[in-house]
C-alpha positions as CSV (number, residue, x, y, z in Angstrom):
1,X,-3.0,-11.8,4.4
2,X,-5.1,-9.9,4.3
3,X,-6.2,-7.4,1.2
4,X,-4.7,-3.5,1.0
5,X,-7.9,-1.8,-0.7
6,X,-6.8,1.2,-1.9
7,X,-9.9,4.1,-2.1
8,X,-9.2,4.8,-5.2
9,X,-10.9,8.5,-4.7
10,X,-8.3,9.0,-2.5
11,X,-5.2,8.3,-4.8
12,X,-7.3,10.9,-7.2
13,X,-7.3,14.1,-4.4
14,X,-4.0,13.2,-3.1
15,X,-2.8,13.6,-7.1
16,X,-4.7,16.6,-7.0
17,X,-3.2,18.8,-3.5
18,X,-0.2,16.6,-4.7
19,X,0.2,15.3,-1.2
20,X,3.0,12.9,-2.1
21,X,3.5,11.8,1.1
22,X,-0.2,10.4,1.6
23,X,1.0,8.8,-1.7
24,X,4.5,7.2,-1.0
25,X,2.8,5.5,2.9
26,X,0.0,4.1,0.7
27,X,1.9,2.4,-2.1
28,X,4.9,1.7,0.4
29,X,1.9,-0.4,2.7
30,X,0.6,-1.8,-0.8
31,X,4.0,-3.1,-1.8
32,X,4.8,-4.7,1.6
33,X,1.7,-6.8,1.2
34,X,2.4,-8.0,-2.3
35,X,5.7,-9.0,-0.9
36,X,4.3,-10.8,1.8
37,X,1.9,-13.1,-0.4
38,X,-0.9,-10.7,0.0
39,X,-3.5,-9.0,-2.8
40,X,-3.6,-5.3,-3.3
41,X,-7.6,-4.4,-4.3
42,X,-8.5,-0.3,-6.4
43,X,-12.1,0.4,-5.1
44,X,-14.1,2.8,-5.8
45,X,-16.6,4.4,-2.9
46,X,-19.9,5.9,-4.1
47,X,-21.3,9.0,-2.9
48,X,-23.8,7.3,-1.3
49,X,-21.3,5.1,1.1
50,X,-21.4,1.7,-1.1
51,X,-18.4,0.6,-2.7
52,X,-17.0,-1.3,-5.3
53,X,-13.8,-3.0,-6.1
54,X,-12.4,-3.2,-10.3
55,X,-9.1,-4.4,-9.8
56,X,-6.5,-6.1,-8.1
57,X,-2.5,-6.8,-8.2
58,X,-1.0,-10.3,-7.0
59,X,2.2,-9.1,-8.5
60,X,4.9,-6.2,-8.5
61,X,4.8,-5.6,-11.7
62,X,2.0,-5.0,-12.5
63,X,1.2,-3.0,-9.0
64,X,4.7,-1.0,-9.9
65,X,2.9,-0.2,-13.4
66,X,0.2,1.1,-12.0
67,X,2.1,4.1,-9.0
68,X,4.0,5.1,-12.0
69,X,0.8,6.2,-14.2
70,X,-0.3,7.7,-10.6
71,X,2.7,9.9,-10.1
72,X,3.2,10.4,-14.4
73,X,0.5,13.5,-13.5
74,X,2.4,15.2,-10.1
């Protein structure tokens, strides 16, 4: 199964504008990938278009902690 990549810049944008449906959809997709044995990767895109991966999740417990942290600021 392919990695599911979450663009952290988009997550931060959705937090600022309180776009909860977009956050919910992203996290539901990520959870399905984890349940299927895949990896969820956090990626940040630079201003010049390059991106770098800075974290990844391979289990639901760690991912749920990240998800709760995102929703905590809404």
